[in-house]
SENU-444815 format. One record per residue: residue number from 1; chain; y, z, x of N, C-alpha, C in turn. Coordinates in pm, 1 decimal, decimal comma. Example, Ala and Ser with C-alpha at 12.3 -4.5 7.8 and 13.67 -1.06 7.14 Angstrom:
# residues 2
(1 "A" (-569,0 780,0 1319,0) (-450,0 780,0 1230,0) (-330,0 780,0 1320,0))
(2 "A" (-225,0 708,0 1285,0) (-106,0 714,0 1367,0) (3,0 787,0 1290,0))
This chain:
# residues 206
(1 "A" (525,8 3019,0 2529,4) (525,4 2928,9 2650,4) (399,8 2971,8 2723,1))
(2 "A" (345,4 2876,3 2804,5) (244,0 2905,0 2897,5) (306,0 2938,1 3027,4))
(3 "A" (229,5 2979,9 3127,7) (284,3 3012,7 3265,2) (342,6 2897,7 3329,3))
(4 "A" (304,9 2777,3 3292,9) (383,7 2660,9 3347,1) (508,1 2623,3 3280,3))
(5 "A" (538,6 2692,4 3173,0) (656,7 2665,8 3104,7) (642,9 2575,7 2982,9))
(6 "A" (525,3 2518,1 2971,7) (494,7 2423,0 2857,4) (469,7 2503,2 2729,9))
(7 "A" (505,2 2444,9 2604,9) (479,9 2504,4 2485,2) (317,6 2533,0 2464,0))
(8 "A" (292,9 2650,5 2405,3) (150,4 2683,4 2379,8) (98,1 2585,0 2262,3))
(9 "A" (-27,9 2550,4 2283,3) (-83,3 2458,8 2184,2) (-120,1 2538,7 2055,7))
(10 "A" (-129,4 2468,2 1947,9) (-133,4 2533,2 1815,4) (-262,9 2608,1 1817,3))
(11 "A" (-373,4 2558,8 1857,9) (-491,6 2648,4 1853,0) (-490,7 2771,0 1935,0))
(12 "A" (-413,9 2752,3 2047,0) (-390,2 2880,0 2126,5) (-309,2 2981,9 2054,1))
(13 "A" (-196,8 2939,7 1984,9) (-111,4 3022,8 1917,0) (-188,4 3095,0 1801,8))
(14 "A" (-266,6 3016,4 1726,7) (-343,0 3069,1 1627,4) (-444,9 3180,6 1664,9))
(15 "A" (-517,6 3146,0 1772,5) (-620,8 3246,3 1841,0) (-547,8 3367,4 1880,1))
(16 "A" (-430,9 3353,4 1945,8) (-358,5 3479,2 1987,0) (-305,4 3557,2 1874,4))
(17 "A" (-263,2 3481,5 1764,6) (-202,2 3550,8 1654,2) (-309,6 3628,3 1572,0))
(18 "A" (-419,5 3571,0 1561,4) (-534,5 3635,4 1475,6) (-598,2 3755,7 1572,0))
(19 "A" (-600,8 3740,8 1702,4) (-653,1 3843,1 1774,0) (-559,3 3970,1 1785,7))
(20 "A" (-424,7 3933,5 1763,9) (-326,8 4045,3 1784,2) (-330,7 4154,7 1662,6))
(21 "A" (-399,4 4105,1 1555,1) (-391,4 4199,3 1437,1) (-518,8 4282,8 1446,4))
(22 "A" (-486,7 4414,2 1424,0) (-608,6 4513,4 1422,1) (-642,7 4521,2 1268,9))
(23 "A" (-762,7 4573,6 1251,3) (-819,3 4591,6 1119,8) (-894,4 4472,5 1075,7))
(24 "A" (-931,6 4459,7 941,9) (-1013,9 4359,5 880,8) (-942,3 4255,4 815,9))
(25 "A" (-805,9 4256,4 810,3) (-724,1 4157,4 735,0) (-601,2 4136,8 811,5))
(26 "A" (-542,1 4011,3 774,7) (-425,2 3956,1 849,7) (-329,3 3922,1 725,6))
(27 "A" (-207,6 3988,3 733,6) (-95,1 3960,8 644,3) (-58,7 3820,4 652,8))
(28 "A" (-35,0 3731,7 537,3) (2,8 3611,2 551,5) (141,0 3588,5 605,5))
(29 "A" (226,4 3680,4 571,2) (366,3 3678,2 627,6) (366,7 3679,8 779,9))
(30 "A" (299,5 3779,8 830,4) (299,5 3807,6 972,9) (230,6 3687,2 1044,9))
(31 "A" (135,6 3626,2 992,6) (59,4 3514,6 1046,4) (166,2 3393,2 1060,3))
(32 "A" (239,6 3362,5 955,0) (351,8 3275,3 954,1) (458,5 3299,1 1066,8))
(33 "A" (488,0 3434,5 1072,5) (600,9 3461,3 1161,6) (537,1 3441,8 1309,3))
(34 "A" (413,1 3471,6 1326,2) (353,3 3427,0 1460,7) (374,0 3285,1 1493,5))
(35 "A" (359,8 3199,4 1404,7) (359,0 3056,6 1422,8) (505,9 2999,4 1437,4))
(36 "A" (600,4 3088,6 1395,4) (742,2 3054,0 1399,9) (776,3 2927,4 1332,3))
(37 "A" (849,5 2834,4 1400,8) (888,2 2704,5 1339,4) (761,0 2607,8 1327,5))
(38 "A" (649,2 2639,3 1389,1) (529,0 2562,6 1378,0) (467,0 2580,7 1233,9))
(39 "A" (510,1 2690,5 1164,5) (465,5 2726,7 1032,8) (482,3 2612,6 931,0))
(40 "A" (599,9 2551,6 949,0) (625,4 2442,2 860,1) (525,7 2329,6 872,4))
(41 "A" (498,3 2288,3 992,1) (392,1 2175,9 1008,0) (253,4 2217,8 964,5))
(42 "A" (220,4 2348,6 997,1) (93,7 2375,7 966,1) (70,6 2393,1 809,1))
(43 "A" (169,8 2449,6 734,1) (155,4 2463,4 587,5) (151,8 2323,4 531,9))
(44 "A" (244,6 2239,9 570,0) (250,8 2095,0 524,3) (125,2 2019,4 551,4))
(45 "A" (66,9 2049,6 664,2) (-68,0 1973,5 700,0) (-164,0 2014,6 606,3))
(46 "A" (-181,4 2133,7 586,1) (-291,0 2197,0 492,8) (-273,9 2144,7 355,2))
(47 "A" (-138,9 2136,1 310,7) (-120,8 2085,9 172,0) (-136,9 1938,7 155,0))
(48 "A" (-107,4 1868,4 268,6) (-105,9 1715,6 260,1) (-255,1 1665,0 272,6))
(49 "A" (-344,9 1735,7 344,5) (-469,9 1679,0 369,1) (-548,8 1652,9 229,8))
(50 "A" (-548,4 1737,7 122,3) (-613,2 1704,1 -2,6) (-550,7 1581,8 -67,3))
(51 "A" (-418,8 1564,1 -39,4) (-333,5 1457,2 -114,1) (-375,1 1319,1 -47,0))
(52 "A" (-429,8 1323,7 76,7) (-464,1 1209,8 151,1) (-608,0 1150,7 106,5))
(53 "A" (-681,7 1224,8 16,5) (-810,8 1173,9 -21,1) (-786,2 1078,2 -129,6))
(54 "A" (-847,8 960,7 -111,7) (-833,3 846,5 -213,3) (-894,9 881,5 -348,4))
(55 "A" (-835,0 850,7 -447,8) (-891,6 862,0 -582,8) (-922,7 1001,5 -629,3))
(56 "A" (-834,2 1101,7 -577,5) (-855,1 1236,1 -615,1) (-732,2 1252,0 -711,8))
(57 "A" (-758,6 1302,6 -821,3) (-654,8 1322,2 -934,0) (-636,9 1463,6 -965,0))
(58 "A" (-512,1 1497,7 -998,0) (-486,5 1635,8 -1047,7) (-447,3 1729,4 -921,9))
(59 "A" (-536,0 1734,4 -822,6) (-503,9 1825,8 -701,6) (-387,9 1787,8 -623,0))
(60 "A" (-379,3 1642,6 -598,0) (-251,3 1606,7 -513,1) (-133,9 1640,6 -595,8))
(61 "A" (-128,9 1622,8 -731,7) (-14,0 1663,2 -811,3) (33,2 1804,1 -808,5))
(62 "A" (-76,9 1889,7 -798,7) (-55,1 2025,9 -789,5) (-8,2 2062,6 -646,6))
(63 "A" (-60,1 2007,7 -549,5) (-32,2 2034,8 -408,9) (115,3 1987,4 -377,4))
(64 "A" (160,6 1875,8 -445,1) (298,0 1826,4 -418,1) (400,7 1934,3 -453,0))
(65 "A" (384,9 2026,4 -543,4) (501,9 2116,4 -576,8) (531,8 2213,1 -470,4))
(66 "A" (419,5 2283,2 -411,3) (454,4 2357,9 -291,1) (504,5 2280,2 -166,6))
(67 "A" (460,6 2162,2 -162,9) (502,4 2073,5 -47,4) (653,2 2055,5 -51,3))
(68 "A" (705,0 2025,2 -188,3) (836,1 2015,9 -202,6) (910,9 2141,5 -173,1))
(69 "A" (852,6 2261,3 -201,3) (912,9 2387,7 -169,1) (929,6 2402,6 -21,2))
(70 "A" (828,0 2367,1 60,8) (837,5 2376,4 211,4) (930,6 2283,7 268,8))
(71 "A" (917,2 2164,1 209,2) (1000,2 2045,2 270,7) (1163,2 2065,2 241,7))
(72 "A" (1188,1 2135,6 132,0) (1331,6 2156,6 100,2) (1380,1 2257,6 204,2))
(73 "A" (1299,8 2354,1 247,7) (1345,4 2460,0 344,0) (1354,9 2395,6 484,8))
(74 "A" (1276,5 2293,3 510,3) (1275,8 2220,4 639,3) (1411,6 2146,6 638,7))
(75 "A" (1445,8 2078,7 524,0) (1572,6 1976,4 515,1) (1689,4 2074,9 528,9))
(76 "A" (1672,1 2211,7 468,7) (1798,5 2295,4 475,8) (1817,2 2364,9 611,3))
(77 "A" (1734,0 2322,9 709,9) (1751,5 2371,5 844,4) (1701,7 2521,3 861,4))
(78 "A" (1610,6 2566,8 791,1) (1567,5 2707,2 812,2) (1469,5 2699,0 938,3))
(79 "A" (1472,3 2802,3 1011,8) (1396,5 2811,5 1139,6) (1262,1 2874,4 1105,8))
(80 "A" (1252,3 2958,5 998,3) (1135,0 3018,5 971,0) (1097,6 2993,1 815,7))
(81 "A" (974,1 2986,5 777,8) (931,1 2954,8 642,8) (959,0 3072,9 556,4))
(82 "A" (1029,3 3061,6 450,1) (1052,3 3182,8 352,0) (945,1 3174,4 249,2))
(83 "A" (885,4 3299,0 225,7) (796,9 3299,5 107,1) (837,4 3415,3 34,3))
(84 "A" (806,6 3428,2 -103,9) (836,1 3549,7 -175,1) (755,5 3671,2 -123,9))
(85 "A" (814,7 3781,4 -117,7) (749,2 3906,0 -60,8) (605,2 3923,5 -112,3))
(86 "A" (591,6 3893,8 -228,2) (451,2 3906,4 -290,3) (358,9 3833,0 -226,7))
(87 "A" (384,9 3710,8 -186,3) (302,0 3617,8 -109,8) (286,5 3664,5 45,0))
(88 "A" (389,2 3714,1 103,6) (395,0 3753,1 235,4) (302,1 3875,0 257,5))
(89 "A" (284,6 3951,1 156,1) (195,4 4074,8 167,8) (56,6 4040,0 138,9))
(90 "A" (27,1 3914,1 84,3) (-113,4 3873,6 70,8) (-190,2 3873,3 200,5))
(91 "A" (-306,0 3925,2 193,7) (-382,3 3921,8 334,6) (-502,5 3824,1 320,4))
(92 "A" (-546,6 3791,5 441,3) (-654,5 3693,6 459,2) (-752,6 3774,5 546,1))
(93 "A" (-888,0 3779,1 501,2) (-992,6 3850,6 576,9) (-987,6 3791,3 712,9))
(94 "A" (-993,9 3889,2 813,1) (-987,6 3835,4 959,4) (-1118,9 3767,9 980,8))
(95 "A" (-1233,8 3811,2 931,1) (-1363,8 3746,8 962,5) (-1355,5 3608,1 902,7))
(96 "A" (-1296,7 3587,9 793,4) (-1291,7 3460,6 724,3) (-1188,9 3365,9 801,0))
(97 "A" (-1076,9 3429,7 856,6) (-977,8 3346,6 922,5) (-1041,5 3304,5 1058,2))
(98 "A" (-1113,9 3396,6 1118,8) (-1180,0 3360,5 1250,1) (-1291,7 3250,2 1240,2))
(99 "A" (-1359,6 3265,2 1127,2) (-1467,6 3158,9 1101,8) (-1398,8 3018,8 1073,3))
(100 "A" (-1288,7 3023,6 994,6) (-1220,6 2894,5 963,0) (-1163,0 2834,7 1104,0))
(101 "A" (-1103,2 2917,2 1191,9) (-1068,2 2873,9 1316,3) (-1180,6 2816,5 1400,5))
(102 "A" (-1287,6 2882,7 1398,3) (-1403,6 2826,6 1476,9) (-1439,3 2687,4 1421,0))
(103 "A" (-1423,2 2665,4 1305,0) (-1458,7 2538,3 1259,6) (-1354,2 2433,9 1270,6))
(104 "A" (-1225,2 2471,6 1265,3) (-1112,7 2385,2 1293,9) (-1081,8 2363,3 1438,2))
(105 "A" (-1118,9 2450,0 1522,1) (-1066,8 2443,2 1660,8) (-1114,4 2308,9 1735,4))
(106 "A" (-1242,5 2270,6 1706,9) (-1281,0 2133,1 1777,6) (-1195,7 2024,2 1727,4))
(107 "A" (-1152,4 2017,4 1608,7) (-1075,9 1908,4 1559,5) (-934,6 1924,1 1613,6))
(108 "A" (-883,6 2040,0 1618,6) (-748,6 2080,8 1664,9) (-739,6 2028,6 1821,9))
(109 "A" (-852,5 2071,7 1887,0) (-856,7 2035,8 2040,9) (-850,9 1891,0 2059,8))
(110 "A" (-931,5 1812,5 1974,8) (-929,3 1674,2 1982,7) (-785,8 1610,0 1974,4))
(111 "A" (-725,5 1657,3 1868,8) (-594,9 1619,2 1844,0) (-497,1 1651,8 1958,1))
(112 "A" (-509,6 1777,9 2005,1) (-412,1 1812,7 2108,6) (-447,9 1742,5 2246,8))
(113 "A" (-559,4 1678,2 2254,4) (-584,5 1602,7 2375,5) (-508,7 1468,6 2370,6))
(114 "A" (-492,7 1417,8 2255,6) (-425,3 1286,0 2246,3) (-273,0 1296,0 2216,0))
(115 "A" (-225,3 1408,7 2180,2) (-75,7 1420,6 2156,6) (-29,1 1501,4 2267,6))
(116 "A" (96,5 1490,2 2281,9) (177,4 1569,9 2384,9) (339,2 1578,2 2351,1))
(117 "A" (401,3 1676,3 2394,7) (544,0 1663,2 2362,3) (614,8 1558,0 2410,8))
(118 "A" (678,5 1481,2 2332,3) (750,6 1359,9 2368,0) (854,9 1318,6 2250,5))
(119 "A" (969,0 1270,7 2292,5) (1079,2 1244,5 2204,1) (1104,6 1380,5 2107,2))
(120 "A" (1116,8 1483,7 2186,7) (1138,7 1612,6 2128,5) (1247,5 1620,1 2030,9))
(121 "A" (1355,8 1535,7 2059,6) (1474,2 1552,6 1967,6) (1439,2 1518,1 1821,0))
(122 "A" (1331,0 1445,2 1808,7) (1298,2 1413,7 1657,6) (1231,9 1529,4 1596,6))
(123 "A" (1195,0 1628,1 1667,5) (1129,9 1746,3 1602,4) (1238,5 1863,2 1596,7))
(124 "A" (1359,5 1845,2 1629,2) (1452,3 1954,3 1622,6) (1566,7 1897,0 1541,7))
(125 "A" (1653,2 2006,6 1510,8) (1774,2 1977,7 1436,0) (1872,2 1887,9 1520,2))
(126 "A" (1930,6 1783,1 1450,4) (1935,7 1765,0 1306,9) (1829,8 1669,7 1253,0))
(127 "A" (1753,4 1607,9 1346,5) (1661,1 1511,5 1302,6) (1546,1 1579,9 1204,2))
(128 "A" (1512,1 1711,2 1227,3) (1401,6 1756,1 1140,7) (1460,3 1772,9 998,0))
(129 "A" (1584,0 1793,6 987,3) (1640,8 1797,4 839,0) (1624,9 1664,6 774,5))
(130 "A" (1645,7 1558,1 858,9) (1632,9 1426,6 791,2) (1497,8 1401,6 764,2))
(131 "A" (1395,9 1435,1 849,3) (1261,7 1416,3 818,8) (1211,4 1509,7 696,4))
(132 "A" (1280,1 1633,7 690,3) (1242,6 1717,9 577,3) (1297,1 1651,8 445,6))
(133 "A" (1397,2 1579,8 448,9) (1443,3 1505,0 319,4) (1347,1 1395,8 286,1))
(134 "A" (1296,9 1329,0 388,8) (1195,1 1232,2 375,7) (1068,0 1294,4 324,0))
(135 "A" (1031,7 1406,9 365,2) (920,1 1479,0 316,0) (932,2 1517,7 161,8))
(136 "A" (1054,9 1553,1 121,7) (1073,4 1587,3 -21,5) (1052,3 1453,5 -105,3))
(137 "A" (1101,2 1341,1 -51,9) (1084,7 1211,6 -121,7) (934,3 1166,9 -131,1))
(138 "A" (871,4 1188,9 -18,6) (726,6 1150,1 -5,5) (653,2 1237,1 -113,8))
(139 "A" (674,4 1365,1 -110,1) (606,3 1462,6 -199,5) (632,3 1427,7 -341,1))
(140 "A" (749,9 1382,2 -372,2) (781,2 1349,6 -514,7) (705,7 1230,0 -551,5))
(141 "A" (680,8 1126,9 -457,6) (604,1 1006,7 -508,7) (451,0 1055,9 -531,1))
(142 "A" (406,1 1156,0 -454,3) (271,8 1198,6 -493,8) (250,9 1256,2 -630,4))
(143 "A" (365,1 1304,8 -696,5) (358,7 1342,4 -834,7) (335,0 1237,9 -927,6))
(144 "A" (358,0 1122,7 -897,0) (330,6 993,4 -984,6) (185,7 993,6 -1022,8))
(145 "A" (147,8 1015,8 -1158,0) (13,2 1027,9 -1201,1) (-57,4 869,0 -1203,5))
(146 "A" (-49,0 797,9 -1100,9) (-109,5 660,8 -1099,4) (-216,2 664,5 -978,4))
(147 "A" (-313,2 578,2 -1005,4) (-419,6 570,0 -903,4) (-364,6 534,7 -763,9))
(148 "A" (-421,4 612,7 -661,0) (-390,7 589,5 -529,5) (-247,7 612,0 -474,2))
(149 "A" (-161,9 663,8 -572,0) (-19,9 690,5 -531,2) (-18,7 811,9 -443,9))
(150 "A" (-120,1 889,6 -436,4) (-115,1 1017,3 -340,4) (-160,5 987,3 -195,4))
(151 "A" (-249,3 877,7 -182,7) (-314,5 879,5 -46,0) (-215,7 847,6 58,5))
(152 "A" (-140,7 737,4 50,1) (-54,4 694,0 150,1) (53,1 800,5 187,7))
(153 "A" (123,3 854,6 93,4) (219,6 969,6 128,4) (159,5 1090,6 184,0))
(154 "A" (33,8 1109,8 128,7) (-28,7 1227,0 188,0) (-73,2 1210,6 336,1))
(155 "A" (-115,6 1093,5 373,3) (-144,9 1058,8 514,1) (-9,9 1054,0 595,3))
(156 "A" (98,2 1010,8 537,6) (226,0 1005,0 609,3) (265,7 1142,2 637,2))
(157 "A" (262,0 1236,9 540,5) (307,0 1370,3 567,5) (225,0 1444,8 663,8))
(158 "A" (86,1 1405,4 657,9) (-13,2 1482,3 752,9) (15,5 1436,8 890,0))
(159 "A" (34,9 1317,6 908,8) (60,4 1262,9 1052,3) (196,0 1323,0 1101,0))
(160 "A" (286,3 1320,5 1021,4) (437,6 1354,7 1065,4) (425,2 1522,5 1094,3))
(161 "A" (356,0 1583,7 1014,1) (336,3 1727,6 1021,8) (272,6 1769,0 1160,5))
(162 "A" (160,0 1681,0 1185,8) (98,5 1714,2 1315,0) (201,6 1691,1 1434,4))
(163 "A" (294,4 1591,4 1408,0) (396,1 1563,0 1520,0) (481,9 1690,2 1527,6))
(164 "A" (523,0 1762,3 1417,5) (594,8 1869,2 1419,8) (520,8 1993,0 1486,7))
(165 "A" (392,6 2003,5 1470,4) (317,1 2113,7 1522,1) (307,9 2097,4 1674,6))
(166 "A" (284,6 1983,1 1723,9) (278,4 1956,4 1862,2) (399,5 1905,6 1931,5))
(167 "A" (514,1 1904,5 1864,0) (628,2 1856,1 1910,8) (622,9 1710,9 1972,9))
(168 "A" (545,4 1632,9 1886,6) (527,1 1486,4 1934,7) (603,0 1399,5 1841,8))
(169 "A" (725,6 1352,8 1892,9) (804,1 1270,9 1811,5) (750,4 1139,2 1771,6))
(170 "A" (661,1 1096,0 1851,6) (588,8 962,1 1817,0) (523,8 975,3 1680,7))
(171 "A" (451,8 1089,5 1661,3) (379,2 1104,6 1544,5) (465,7 1121,3 1426,8))
(172 "A" (582,1 1195,1 1447,4) (680,4 1214,1 1348,3) (733,1 1065,4 1289,5))
(173 "A" (764,4 983,1 1394,8) (810,1 849,7 1350,6) (708,0 776,5 1282,5))
(174 "A" (580,8 774,6 1328,1) (478,9 693,4 1255,8) (461,1 748,4 1112,3))
(175 "A" (453,3 877,9 1099,9) (440,5 917,3 964,5) (542,6 881,1 873,0))
(176 "A" (664,9 906,9 931,1) (787,9 878,9 849,6) (792,9 731,7 811,0))
(177 "A" (774,1 642,2 908,5) (769,1 496,7 874,2) (661,4 456,9 769,6))
(178 "A" (549,4 527,5 778,7) (448,1 498,9 689,6) (488,1 534,0 539,4))
(179 "A" (556,4 656,1 538,2) (604,4 702,6 406,9) (724,9 623,0 348,9))
(180 "A" (799,8 573,1 429,5) (924,9 496,2 399,8) (873,2 355,4 344,7))
(181 "A" (776,4 301,8 409,6) (726,3 179,7 372,4) (656,8 189,8 233,9))
(182 "A" (596,5 302,7 216,3) (510,6 322,5 79,8) (619,4 342,5 -26,5))
(183 "A" (725,3 413,5 1,9) (824,5 426,7 -110,9) (893,8 306,4 -141,5))
(184 "A" (934,1 222,9 -40,1) (993,8 96,7 -71,6) (899,9 9,1 -148,4))
(185 "A" (759,2 16,5 -120,2) (668,8 -60,3 -195,3) (665,3 -8,5 -346,1))
(186 "A" (676,7 115,5 -366,3) (668,5 171,1 -505,7) (804,1 117,7 -576,8))
(187 "A" (921,5 125,0 -517,0) (1042,5 74,6 -566,4) (1032,4 -69,3 -604,5))
(188 "A" (978,0 -148,3 -522,3) (956,8 -286,5 -532,3) (869,6 -313,3 -667,2))
(189 "A" (757,4 -237,9 -673,0) (664,9 -252,3 -786,7) (725,2 -209,2 -912,3))
(190 "A" (810,2 -95,4 -906,6) (879,3 -47,5 -1034,0) (977,6 -146,0 -1073,4))
(191 "A" (1046,7 -200,6 -967,3) (1161,3 -309,3 -1017,5) (1098,5 -429,2 -1072,4))
(192 "A" (981,9 -476,0 -1023,8) (905,5 -584,9 -1078,0) (857,2 -548,0 -1225,8))
(193 "A" (817,1 -437,2 -1242,8) (760,9 -399,2 -1380,6) (873,2 -391,5 -1482,7))
(194 "A" (993,1 -330,5 -1436,4) (1107,3 -329,8 -1532,4) (1154,0 -480,3 -1564,5))
(195 "A" (1147,0 -572,2 -1464,0) (1200,7 -704,5 -1486,3) (1100,8 -775,8 -1578,6))
(196 "A" (975,2 -745,4 -1570,3) (884,5 -816,8 -1662,9) (896,6 -764,9 -1809,5))
(197 "A" (912,4 -630,6 -1816,8) (928,2 -570,7 -1941,9) (1069,0 -622,8 -2009,7))
(198 "A" (1166,4 -639,0 -1928,7) (1289,7 -682,3 -1972,3) (1273,1 -826,6 -2032,3))
(199 "A" (1212,2 -912,4 -1953,3) (1192,1 -1048,7 -1986,7) (1105,6 -1057,7 -2120,8))
(200 "A" (999,1 -970,9 -2139,6) (921,4 -970,1 -2252,1) (996,6 -930,5 -2370,5))
(201 "A" (1085,9 -829,3 -2357,2) (1171,8 -787,8 -2466,0) (1271,1 -894,2 -2509,2))
(202 "A" (1334,5 -963,2 -2404,2) (1425,7 -1059,4 -2439,5) (1359,4 -1187,2 -2506,2))
(203 "A" (1223,7 -1206,3 -2465,9) (1146,6 -1314,6 -2531,0) (1114,8 -1291,4 -2683,0))
(204 "A" (1088,3 -1169,2 -2702,4) (1060,5 -1118,7 -2838,4) (1196,6 -1125,6 -2919,8))
(205 "A" (1300,8 -1079,7 -2864,6) (1417,4 -1093,1 -2936,5) (1464,4 -1230,1 -2969,7))
(206 "A" (1434,7 -1325,4 -2875,8) (1481,1 -1462,2 -2900,1) (1380,6 -1527,0 -3013,4))
């Protein structure tokens, strides 16, 4: 919290977390602990961004697996992101992390200027579990190895994840609605394809 009682912005939390570590490296587990519940949004955002790139094949399908892993924990109502101890002990060079933050900070600050805490109940239990289940569904659709099936759900998860990071329920709703619309579209297309195949088989049989 800031002195005014408002939640600290993500860029401020990251800067403070990095500065708090002495030495040349930062343990991944400790960094996630510093982000607390915002770790879910940050990790999902990082994983979703490559999935949002159009006509990128292979990488989104790989990214979707850890996305499901994180989304399941969110749906289960965990307050902190669990990682195997071997991953928690992994370290990131402090200089590399600082350089990455220097590059990301302008973009984070732009986003932070247009977002604000609103409709906060959508970023808390029990609604966050519902959105977590939707994230699992959206992540599974990314696994479908067809052209452009990764882009829309990738954008949907990225937008909603930003909402979780900044406690902006409006962004959570927008991302969720986009993902739901995409899922319904896929179901409609799949249903039409099944009907066409069924008609073709029946025509051959006749």
